[in-house]
N, C-alpha and C positions, 0 to 999 in steps of 0.2 A: 579751322579753314581746311578745305579739301587739299590733299597732297596730289596734285595733278601733273601729268606729263602729256605732251602733244607729240604725235607721230604723224607726219603728213607726206603724202606722195607729191613730190615737187612738180610733176607734170599734170596732175589733176587739180590741185588747189589753185584757183585763179588768184591773180593779184588783188582783185577787189574783195573776194571772200576772205583772203588771208588778212587784209587790212581790217575788215569788219570784225574778224575773229579776235585779232590782237587787241582791238579797242574794247570789245565786249569782255575779254579776259581781264584787261586792265581795270575797267569800270567795276568788275565784279570782285576785284581784289586778288585775281589770279595772274596778274601780269608777269610774275616772276617764274611761272611754270616753264620748265625746260622744253625746248623744241628739238625734234630730230626730223630732218628732211631725208626722204629715201627716194632714189631714182627709179626703183622698180618695186612692184607690189610685194614680191616674194621676200624682199629685204625687211618688210614690216615685222615679221615674226621675231627676228633677232632684236630689232630696235625696241619692240614692246617688252621682250624678255629683260633687256637691260634696264628699261624704265621700272619694271617690277622689282628687279634686284636693288635698284636705287631707292625703293620705298614708295613708289607711286601707289595711291589708293584708287585712282581713276586714270585710265589712259584714253585720251581723246584721239581717235584715229580719223584722219581726213583723207578721203579718196573714194574710189569706186568699190564695187562689191568684192573685187579681188583683193584690194588692200584691207578691207574689213575682214574678209575671210582669214587672211594671214594674221591679222591682229587677234582674232578669235582663237586661232591655233595656239597662240601663246597664253591666252587668258582662260580658256576652258579648263575647268577643274580647280580654279583658284578663287579667292574672294575678291580679287581686283575687278573693278567695274569697267566695262567697255562703254565709252561714249563715242558717237559718230557724227562727223560732218560729211553728209553724202555729197560726193563731188564726182560721180561717175556718169555713165550713160544711162544705165537702168536703175541703179540704186534700189535693188529689190529688198535688201535687208531693212533699210529705213522705211520703205513703203509698206512692207509686210507687217512691221511692228508699229506703224504709225508714229515714227520717231519725229521729233522736231527737226526742221531743215534750216531755219535761219540761225546764224551764229549767235544772235542775242538770246534766242529761245533755248538754244543748246546750252549755253553757259548758265542761263537761269535754271535749267533742269539739273545741271551738275551741282550747282550750289544748293538747290532746293532739296536734293537728296532722294528724289523718286527713283526707285530701282525695280527692275523686273528680272526674275530668273527664268531662263528658257532652257530647253533641251538643245543639244548639238548632235549632229550626225558625224560619223566617222566612216570614211571610205578609203580602204587600203592604207590605213594609219594616218590619213590626212583629215583634218576637221573641215566640216562644212556646216553652215547654219541655215541656208535657204533650200537649195536644190542641187542634185547631182544627176549625171546621166551619161549615156553613150548612144551613138547612132546619130540620128538626125540633129538633135540639139547641139551635140558636141561639134559636128561638122559645120552647122550654121554659125556657131560662135567663133570657131576657128577661122572660117572664111571671112566673116565680118571683121574680125580683129586684124586679119592680114591685109584687108583692103585699105586703099589710100583715102577713102572718103568717110571713114568712121567718125572722125572728129567733126566733120562738116555736116554729115547726115544724121548723126546720133542714132536714135532707135530705128530710123528708116533703113539704116545699113543692115540691121538684123532682118527686117522684112524682106529686103532684096535678096539677102543670102538665104533666107528661108524658102522663098519661092524657087530659087535656083536649086537648092538641095532637095526640095520636094519632087522636082522633075527628075533628078538624077539618082536619088537614094535607092539602092537595091537592098532587099532584106538581108540580114545576117542571121545565122543560126544561133540561138541562145537557149540555155537552160537556166531557169530562175527558181530558186528555192526560197520560201519565206517561212522562217521559224521551223526549219527542218522538213517542211512539206513541199512537194513539187507543186509549183504554181503555174509555170508556163514552160513549154518546150516546143520549139519550132522557129519559123522565120519571123523576124520582127525588124522594124526600121528604127525603133527608138525605145530606150528604157529610161524612165525618170524615177528618181527617188526623192521625195520632198519632206522637209521638216516644216518650213513655212510655205503654204500653198498659194499665196497671193502674188500675182505678177503685176506689171505696170498697169495703171488705170483701174486697179481693183479686180482685174480678171483673175479668177480662181482656177489655177491648174489642178488643184486638189481641193474641192469644196469642203471636205471633212477634215482637212489637215489642221493641226494645232501644234505650236511649238512647246506646249506644256503637257502633252498627253502621254509622253513616254513611248511613242510609236512613230515609225516612218511610214509615209504613204508611198505606194508603188504603182506605177503605170507602165504597162508594156503596150506599145502601139504597133499595129501591123499595117497601117495605111501605106500605100504606094501611089505615087502620082499626085498631081495637083488636085484632082477631083476628090480623091479619098481624103487627102489632108485637109481640104476645104471642109469636108463633112465633119472631121474631128474638130476643126476650129469652130465651126458653127455650134456643135454640141457643147464645146467648152464655154462659149459665150453664154449659153443657156444654163450652164452648170449641170449638164447631163452627159458628161463625157462617155460613160459606159454605154449609152444608147446609140452611139455612132456605129457600133459593131466592129470597130477597129481599135478600141481601147479596153484593156483588161486591167482592172484596178483592185487593189487590196491594201491592207496595212499589216505591219509586223515590226518586230524588234531586231531581227537579223535577216538580211537579204544576201544570198550568195548567188552570183551570176557567173556562168561559164559561157564564153563566146567562141565562135568558130575560128578565130584568129585574133591578132592584135588590132584593136580599134581604139580610136581616140575617146577619152572620157573627160568630162568637165565637172568642176566643183564651183558652185556659186558664180557661174558665168565666165569661168576661165578654164581653158583646156590644160590638162596636166600630163600630157603624153599619151602613150598607147599601152594597152594591157589586154590579156586574154581572160583575166579573172577580176571580178569586183566583189569585195566583201564589205557590206554595209552593216553598221551597228548604231544603236541610239545610245547617247550618253545623257540620261535624264537630269534635269535641273543642274546643268553644268556651267552655264554662262550667265553672269550678272550684267544687265544692260541698263544704262541710264535712259530714263523715259521722261516724257513731259509730265 
């Protein structure tokens, strides 16, 4: 039998999902698995580390992408498997890897033993699994998270924040080096670095991204104003971002970014403060994930 531990964000896991999950675990013979409830996503890392120390072979993390990121922070580089109950707004990790979403299917996958090993990214010594960035996306996420309507509006809160920031966002000066070579220098409104390139609804921010290729995908966006951002969005819908004229894209193993001042940055959909320097590296085949 699998040695399982559950770590759940108490504000994200609904009562009905929690009940279904407990029933599925009991029916699957895992009803005695220890549970840890955390009030904030950042507390997940320590809770998962304690579960690993106690002998867990699989840790089931329940919450949004921020909670999952914090769990991956603890598990990357170990043999312990990450299983996920996606319970956030975007759930990009689960979407990008086509993970099961129903509690019954998740428990069946844990018992069934299907596992996949993926790369993880590191940004300023913090793990990310999906995407990281600064500029427009970090401001959009920060503004949406700070709004009172996020729980009610869900993904629409990000759309509203995105339109607002597209109107207001001024370029920042940045220097970007990829694998030791100068890639971009000048004014830009957004930098994105991706490990998993798929967004909500199957939209590919990075059409060529793969979480198993040992590389990170990079995009520097120079669009300003709603019209230019709309052009980038339309090109993204068609999978032809580079044709917009405002997106510069490449791939690499190490990305070093210098900014003209301290700017907000985000990892897997959660802002992590401000910085003038971003140092990205790829950690190949570092995270084992429970799949269907």
